[in-house]
C-alpha positions as a Python dict, from the first residue, in 0.01 Angstrom:
ca = {
    (1, 'M'): (0, 0, 0),
    (2, 'R'): (-149, 317, 20),
    (3, 'F'): (48, 459, -273),
    (4, 'Q'): (117, 177, -494),
    (5, 'D'): (134, 346, -877),
    (6, 'K'): (246, 674, -749),
    (7, 'N'): (549, 851, -769),
    (8, 'V'): (664, 1057, -489),
    (9, 'L'): (987, 1337, -493),
    (10, 'V'): (1116, 1406, -113),
    (11, 'T'): (1388, 1712, -66),
    (12, 'G'): (1614, 1677, 159),
    (13, 'A'): (1585, 1309, 190),
    (14, 'G'): (1937, 1142, 310),
    (15, 'R'): (1899, 1179, 650),
    (16, 'G'): (1672, 1250, 983),
    (17, 'I'): (1273, 1251, 886),
    (18, 'G'): (1338, 1319, 540),
    (19, 'R'): (1488, 968, 485),
    (20, 'E'): (1214, 828, 696),
    (21, 'I'): (953, 991, 503),
    (22, 'A'): (1088, 854, 173),
    (23, 'V'): (1148, 530, 295),
    (24, 'S'): (794, 526, 440),
    (25, 'F'): (658, 646, 108),
    (26, 'A'): (865, 333, -54),
    (27, 'R'): (738, 74, 207),
    (28, 'E'): (384, 173, 77),
    (29, 'G'): (463, 74, -272),
    (30, 'A'): (541, 411, -406),
    (31, 'S'): (832, 529, -632),
    (32, 'V'): (1026, 771, -505),
    (33, 'A'): (1281, 1047, -573),
    (34, 'I'): (1515, 1090, -321),
    (35, 'N'): (1688, 1468, -309),
    (36, 'A'): (2017, 1531, -110),
    (37, 'A'): (2221, 1852, -101),
    (38, 'H'): (2538, 1530, -154),
    (39, 'L'): (2463, 1208, -364),
    (40, 'S'): (2632, 1023, -125),
    (41, 'S'): (2396, 1083, 184),
    (42, 'A'): (2087, 1019, -81),
    (43, 'E'): (2229, 683, -187),
    (44, 'E'): (2241, 582, 164),
    (45, 'A'): (1877, 640, 149),
    (46, 'A'): (1787, 464, -135),
    (47, 'K'): (1964, 146, -47),
    (48, 'T'): (1682, 116, 234),
    (49, 'A'): (1413, 272, 11),
    (50, 'R'): (1511, -34, -273),
    (51, 'E'): (1437, -307, 32),
    (52, 'F'): (1037, -263, -82),
    (53, 'G'): (1119, -343, -420),
    (54, 'G'): (1045, -4, -559),
    (55, 'R'): (1189, 256, -808),
    (56, 'V'): (1366, 480, -638),
    (57, 'V'): (1588, 785, -807),
    (58, 'T'): (1893, 940, -676),
    (59, 'I'): (1925, 1329, -746),
    (60, 'E'): (2176, 1545, -631),
    (61, 'A'): (2100, 1940, -642),
    (62, 'D'): (2080, 2222, -410),
    (63, 'V'): (1713, 2354, -390),
    (64, 'S'): (1790, 2738, -346),
    (65, 'D'): (1931, 2710, -701),
    (66, 'E'): (1632, 2750, -921),
    (67, 'A'): (1857, 2616, -1237),
    (68, 'R'): (1923, 2311, -1087),
    (69, 'V'): (1583, 2286, -914),
    (70, 'N'): (1449, 2274, -1298),
    (71, 'A'): (1661, 2038, -1384),
    (72, 'M'): (1588, 1809, -1077),
    (73, 'V'): (1230, 1822, -1153),
    (74, 'D'): (1249, 1734, -1550),
    (75, 'T'): (1514, 1467, -1442),
    (76, 'V'): (1239, 1318, -1207),
    (77, 'V'): (918, 1299, -1453),
    (78, 'A'): (1162, 1192, -1743),
    (79, 'E'): (1260, 876, -1499),
    (80, 'L'): (914, 812, -1329),
    (81, 'G'): (676, 983, -1528),
    (82, 'S'): (531, 1192, -1322),
    (83, 'I'): (538, 1376, -980),
    (84, 'D'): (222, 1253, -789),
    (85, 'I'): (310, 1431, -453),
    (86, 'L'): (553, 1628, -336),
    (87, 'V'): (766, 1665, 31),
    (88, 'N'): (897, 2011, 82),
    (89, 'N'): (1148, 1898, 367),
    (90, 'A'): (1509, 2022, 360),
    (91, 'G'): (1600, 2263, 546),
    (92, 'V'): (1872, 2405, 780),
    (93, 'S'): (1899, 2454, 1153),
    (94, 'Q'): (1996, 2826, 1306),
    (95, 'A'): (2303, 2739, 1516),
    (96, 'P'): (2482, 2818, 1674),
    (97, 'V'): (2144, 3046, 1827),
    (98, 'M'): (2256, 3401, 1927),
    (99, 'P'): (2088, 3764, 1989),
    (100, 'T'): (1981, 3911, 1688),
    (101, 'I'): (2197, 4177, 1694),
    (102, 'E'): (2540, 3970, 1673),
    (103, 'Q'): (2372, 3772, 1346),
    (104, 'D'): (2544, 3779, 1050),
    (105, 'T'): (2320, 3878, 777),
    (106, 'A'): (2474, 3601, 561),
    (107, 'D'): (2371, 3297, 774),
    (108, 'F'): (1972, 3484, 800),
    (109, 'E'): (1994, 3466, 396),
    (110, 'R'): (2152, 3144, 363),
    (111, 'I'): (1815, 2976, 637),
    (112, 'M'): (1568, 3178, 423),
    (113, 'N'): (1686, 3013, 136),
    (114, 'T'): (1711, 2683, 214),
    (115, 'N'): (1412, 2660, 409),
    (116, 'F'): (1162, 2879, 212),
    (117, 'R'): (1313, 2976, -97),
    (118, 'S'): (1350, 2575, -202),
    (119, 'A'): (1014, 2519, -108),
    (120, 'Y'): (873, 2774, -317),
    (121, 'L'): (1120, 2684, -655),
    (122, 'C'): (1038, 2307, -601),
    (123, 'T'): (666, 2387, -557),
    (124, 'K'): (644, 2621, -869),
    (125, 'A'): (866, 2369, -1075),
    (126, 'V'): (622, 2052, -948),
    (127, 'G'): (329, 2287, -1009),
    (128, 'R'): (390, 2330, -1402),
    (129, 'H'): (350, 1967, -1423),
    (130, 'M'): (63, 1880, -1122),
    (131, 'V'): (-167, 2215, -1255),
    (132, 'P'): (-217, 2094, -1613),
    (133, 'R'): (-315, 1681, -1489),
    (134, 'K'): (-533, 1871, -1256),
    (135, 'S'): (-390, 1645, -945),
    (136, 'G'): (-119, 1630, -686),
    (137, 'K'): (-82, 1632, -355),
    (138, 'I'): (216, 1852, -183),
    (139, 'V'): (323, 1880, 193),
    (140, 'N'): (584, 2121, 358),
    (141, 'L'): (737, 2045, 657),
    (142, 'T'): (734, 2370, 828),
    (143, 'S'): (818, 2343, 1270),
    (144, 'I'): (653, 2467, 1553),
    (145, 'V'): (840, 2789, 1578),
    (146, 'A'): (603, 2920, 1295),
    (147, 'L'): (331, 2933, 1538),
    (148, 'T'): (547, 3071, 1857),
    (149, 'G'): (767, 3345, 1970),
    (150, 'I'): (1090, 3145, 2078),
    (151, 'P'): (1419, 3430, 2108),
    (152, 'M'): (1716, 3393, 1898),
    (153, 'R'): (1544, 3182, 1630),
    (154, 'T'): (1538, 3552, 1376),
    (155, 'S'): (1586, 3356, 1095),
    (156, 'Y'): (1466, 3025, 1116),
    (157, 'A'): (1139, 3080, 1249),
    (158, 'P'): (1092, 3333, 1000),
    (159, 'S'): (1168, 3095, 682),
    (160, 'K'): (913, 2833, 872),
    (161, 'A'): (634, 3091, 942),
    (162, 'A'): (668, 3183, 536),
    (163, 'L'): (696, 2862, 485),
    (164, 'L'): (361, 2783, 684),
    (165, 'N'): (156, 3100, 472),
    (166, 'L'): (305, 2978, 127),
    (167, 'T'): (90, 2647, 246),
    (168, 'K'): (-187, 2817, 296),
    (169, 'V'): (-166, 3073, -62),
    (170, 'L'): (-106, 2774, -285),
    (171, 'A'): (-372, 2572, -107),
    (172, 'V'): (-621, 2830, -220),
    (173, 'E'): (-480, 2911, -572),
    (174, 'W'): (-432, 2550, -640),
    (175, 'A'): (-749, 2364, -472),
    (176, 'P'): (-962, 2424, -798),
    (177, 'H'): (-679, 2223, -989),
    (178, 'G'): (-712, 1905, -765),
    (179, 'I'): (-438, 1997, -548),
    (180, 'N'): (-382, 1989, -203),
    (181, 'V'): (-154, 2138, -40),
    (182, 'N'): (-79, 2096, 326),
    (183, 'S'): (203, 2120, 601),
    (184, 'V'): (322, 1945, 906),
    (185, 'S'): (431, 2104, 1176),
    (186, 'P'): (708, 1884, 1410),
    (187, 'G'): (794, 1986, 1757),
    (188, 'F'): (1078, 1881, 1930),
    (189, 'V'): (1183, 1564, 1682),
    (190, 'L'): (1476, 1308, 1828),
    (191, 'T'): (1675, 1259, 1547),
    (192, 'E'): (2044, 1162, 1556),
    (193, 'F'): (2124, 1508, 1556),
    (194, 'V'): (1937, 1566, 1812),
    (195, 'Q'): (2046, 1312, 2012),
    (196, 'N'): (2358, 1440, 1951),
    (197, 'L'): (2342, 1761, 2100),
    (198, 'I'): (2161, 1620, 2419),
    (199, 'D'): (2496, 1396, 2496),
    (200, 'Q'): (2704, 1678, 2443),
    (201, 'G'): (2494, 1872, 2709),
    (202, 'K'): (2394, 2135, 2464),
    (203, 'F'): (1975, 2000, 2447),
    (204, 'N'): (1774, 2011, 2748),
    (205, 'K'): (1592, 1686, 2686),
    (206, 'D'): (1441, 1681, 3055),
    (207, 'S'): (1270, 2064, 3037),
    (208, 'I'): (1101, 1948, 2718),
    (209, 'L'): (953, 1655, 2855),
    (210, 'K'): (778, 1819, 3108),
    (211, 'R'): (608, 2098, 2897),
    (212, 'T'): (530, 1762, 2654),
    (213, 'P'): (208, 1608, 2779),
    (214, 'T'): (256, 1297, 2622),
    (215, 'G'): (560, 1256, 2843),
    (216, 'R'): (809, 1201, 2466),
    (217, 'M'): (985, 1348, 2171),
    (218, 'S'): (813, 1286, 1876),
    (219, 'T'): (1043, 997, 1658),
    (220, 'P'): (1110, 1038, 1284),
    (221, 'S'): (853, 794, 1218),
    (222, 'D'): (611, 1024, 1370),
    (223, 'I'): (682, 1302, 1145),
    (224, 'A'): (664, 1096, 881),
    (225, 'E'): (309, 935, 951),
    (226, 'A'): (149, 1245, 919),
    (227, 'V'): (322, 1332, 617),
    (228, 'L'): (185, 1045, 437),
    (229, 'F'): (-183, 1087, 617),
    (230, 'L'): (-156, 1455, 427),
    (231, 'A'): (-53, 1292, 100),
    (232, 'S'): (-354, 1030, 79),
    (233, 'D'): (-665, 977, -52),
    (234, 'A'): (-754, 995, 343),
    (235, 'A'): (-740, 1340, 352),
    (236, 'K'): (-848, 1441, -4),
    (237, 'N'): (-1053, 1727, 111),
    (238, 'I'): (-832, 1860, 396),
    (239, 'A'): (-640, 2196, 244),
    (240, 'G'): (-449, 2438, 373),
    (241, 'V'): (-430, 2252, 719),
    (242, 'D'): (-83, 2249, 941),
    (243, 'L'): (-87, 1962, 1141),
    (244, 'S'): (178, 2001, 1454),
    (245, 'V'): (267, 1668, 1594),
    (246, 'D'): (454, 1753, 1899),
    (247, 'G'): (282, 1555, 2148),
    (248, 'G'): (89, 1834, 2298),
    (249, 'W'): (426, 2084, 2344),
    (250, 'M'): (207, 2347, 2170),
    (251, 'A'): (-149, 2319, 2355),
    (252, 'N'): (-1, 2324, 2687),
    (253, 'G'): (-80, 2612, 2836),
    (254, 'M'): (43, 2543, 3194),
    (255, 'Y'): (357, 2718, 3321),
    (256, 'M'): (628, 2462, 3399),
}
């Protein structure tokens, strides 16, 4: 039980990777605050998390709204007593992808607000509690698209690249306060959403697997395990690191 007596806030945890992260922390003994844009999805995730007997709190909040973020953090601290670990998972994909000159600026702003601004706001709000306590772990969910150039992702990729840089900036700024800030960059993850795209013929799984040395796409559990490692005492001297979980996709320099 690596996280017994620890309190964790996971944003965007109503489904997919976020849900798996929240449930994994609960399985390891943590009390978990599950945030989602819609309370119904947060409650669905909470049903599974509560099976492990720990305290689970659900919070509906748009984490790109500063006032709602501050209220959310105050509520979690009041309910659980503290926030020892923050996982900034909330995010949206860029869909449909299209040439940059055809992209709606409003769509660009929506993705930047959800993927980057939300993490900035949540980190700042939680930091106000962690810095005085001289203790804390923050893990941001970025993406391998932050590390390379994939065409027609001119909002999603920069939002994740900005989050990756924020990770490094805060890792340096807050390490003297006993706070570890790191990130996980998932590659192609076989979530229910992605499986639906594959089934619709909108996602070419074969081409991804051809380039992936391990021969398989990641699962939400793979990502959750990486997050839990960085949030654990085993990573107490790791700061400003981005951990790619992509089956070797980024490392593969072979033309396929």
